[in-house]
C-alpha positions in Angstrom: -35.7 63.1 -30.6 -35.2 61.0 -33.7 -34.5 58.0 -31.4 -38.0 58.3 -30.0 -39.9 58.8 -33.3 -38.7 55.6 -35.0 -39.8 53.1 -32.3 -43.1 55.0 -31.8 -43.8 54.8 -35.6 -43.0 51.1 -35.7 -45.2 50.4 -32.7 -48.0 52.5 -34.2 -47.7 50.5 -37.5 -47.8 47.2 -35.6 -50.9 48.4 -33.7 -52.5 49.4 -37.0 -51.9 46.0 -38.6 -53.1 44.1 -35.6 -56.2 46.2 -35.4 -57.0 45.6 -39.1 -56.5 41.9 -38.6 -58.8 41.8 -35.6 -61.5 43.8 -37.5 -61.2 41.4 -40.4 -61.5 38.3 -38.2 -64.5 39.9 -36.5 -66.1 40.6 -39.8 -65.6 37.0 -40.9 -66.8 35.3 -37.7 -69.7 37.6 -36.8 -72.3 35.9 -39.1 -71.2 32.5 -37.8 -71.4 33.5 -34.2 -74.8 35.2 -34.8 -76.2 32.1 -36.5 -74.9 29.8 -33.6 -76.6 32.2 -31.0 -79.9 32.1 -33.0 -79.8 28.3 -33.2 -79.1 28.0 -29.4 -81.9 30.4 -28.7 -84.3 28.4 -30.9 -83.3 25.2 -29.2 -83.8 26.8 -25.8 -87.3 28.0 -26.8 -88.2 24.5 -27.9 -86.9 23.1 -24.5 -88.8 25.5 -22.3 -92.1 25.1 -24.2 -92.1 21.6 -25.5 -95.7 21.5 -26.8 -95.0 24.3 -29.3 -94.5 23.3 -32.9 -92.8 26.5 -33.8 -92.5 30.1 -32.7 -93.1 33.6 -34.0 -91.5 36.7 -32.6 -94.1 39.0 -31.0 -93.9 42.7 -31.9 -95.0 44.4 -28.7 -93.8 47.0 -26.2 -92.3 44.7 -23.6 -91.9 45.4 -19.9 -88.4 46.2 -18.5 -86.3 43.0 -18.2 -88.0 41.3 -21.1 -85.6 41.1 -24.1 -87.8 39.2 -26.5 -91.2 37.5 -26.6 -92.3 34.6 -28.8 -95.6 33.0 -29.3 -96.1 29.3 -30.1 -97.6 29.0 -33.6 -100.0 26.3 -32.3 -101.1 28.4 -29.3 -99.3 26.2 -26.7 -98.0 29.3 -24.9 -95.3 31.9 -24.9 -91.5 32.1 -24.4 -89.8 35.1 -22.9 -86.1 35.9 -23.0 -85.3 37.8 -19.8 -82.5 39.8 -18.2 -82.0 40.8 -14.6 -79.1 42.2 -12.7 -77.6 39.6 -10.3 -74.6 39.8 -8.0 -72.0 39.2 -10.6 -73.7 40.9 -13.6 -76.7 40.2 -15.8 -78.5 36.9 -15.7 -80.1 36.1 -19.0 -82.8 33.4 -18.9 -85.6 32.0 -21.0 -89.0 31.1 -19.6 -91.8 29.1 -21.2 -95.3 29.9 -20.0 -98.1 27.6 -21.2 -101.3 29.1 -22.5 -103.0 28.4 -19.1 -100.4 30.6 -17.4 -98.3 27.8 -15.9 -94.5 27.9 -16.2 -93.3 24.9 -18.0 -89.6 25.5 -17.6 -87.0 28.1 -17.0 -83.4 27.9 -18.4 -80.4 30.1 -17.8 -78.8 31.3 -21.1 -75.9 33.3 -19.7 -74.7 34.6 -16.3 -71.7 35.9 -14.4 -72.6 34.7 -11.0 -70.0 33.6 -8.4 -69.1 29.9 -8.9 -70.4 27.8 -6.1 -72.7 30.4 -4.5 -74.7 32.4 -7.1 -74.3 29.6 -9.5 -76.5 27.5 -7.2 -79.3 29.7 -8.4 -78.6 29.9 -12.1 -77.2 26.5 -13.0 -79.6 24.6 -15.3 -79.3 21.5 -13.0 -80.1 23.6 -10.0 -83.0 22.6 -7.7 -83.8 26.3 -7.3 -84.6 26.7 -11.0 -86.8 23.6 -11.0 -89.0 25.1 -8.2 -90.5 27.5 -10.7 -91.8 24.6 -12.9 -95.6 24.3 -12.7 -96.0 27.6 -10.9 -98.5 30.3 -11.8 -98.5 34.0 -11.2 -100.5 33.3 -8.0 -98.2 30.8 -6.4 -94.6 31.4 -7.6 -93.8 33.5 -4.6 -93.5 30.3 -2.6 -90.1 29.5 -4.1 -87.4 29.3 -1.5 -84.3 31.5 -2.0 -80.8 29.9 -2.0 -79.0 30.6 1.3 -75.9 32.8 0.6 -77.1 33.8 -2.8 -79.9 36.2 -1.9 -79.1 38.8 -4.6 -79.0 36.1 -7.3 -82.2 34.6 -6.1 -83.9 38.0 -6.1 -82.6 38.7 -9.6 -84.0 35.4 -10.8 -87.4 36.0 -9.3 -87.4 39.6 -10.7 -86.9 38.1 -14.2 -89.8 35.7 -13.5 -91.9 38.8 -12.4 -91.1 40.4 -15.8 -92.1 37.2 -17.6 -95.6 37.1 -15.9 -96.0 40.8 -16.6 -95.2 40.2 -20.3 -97.5 37.2 -20.3 -100.4 39.4 -19.1 -99.6 42.1 -21.7 -99.6 39.4 -24.5 -102.9 38.0 -23.3 -104.5 41.4 -23.2 -103.2 42.3 -26.7 -104.9 39.2 -28.2 
């Protein structure tokens, strides 16, 4: 019995030390990671709504699938951070809608879609993503899905649905 207790105690001690080290490293790096994510998000907002001179976070009850909403401080439009369930997991994207209700640009922030198939939908260089540019709520249904990536295409479109729903709510709240 004593032969078992000593190795278990040593292993438990090692696990405790490693856990403490990981917690410490997490505590040190969390603010750095958070700041980098905020900077990347701010840069993406500026890219999808280029006419905006700055953004303010909107404090509204948002539709399902809308993570955050931002209004351009100069009234150029709105930016919505969106999430939708794709084939490989959540697709998080950001959509800039001009004040006139036209999509300026959509960018994928993160995804877990299958490389080569679902990624044809979510890659930022994808022709699929560019189909949404210049579309309004009345004509964005004309976007062609990617063959072999139907689930990913539908998830992307569902996120755009949520963006237009949020856009309507923001306009009504003003």
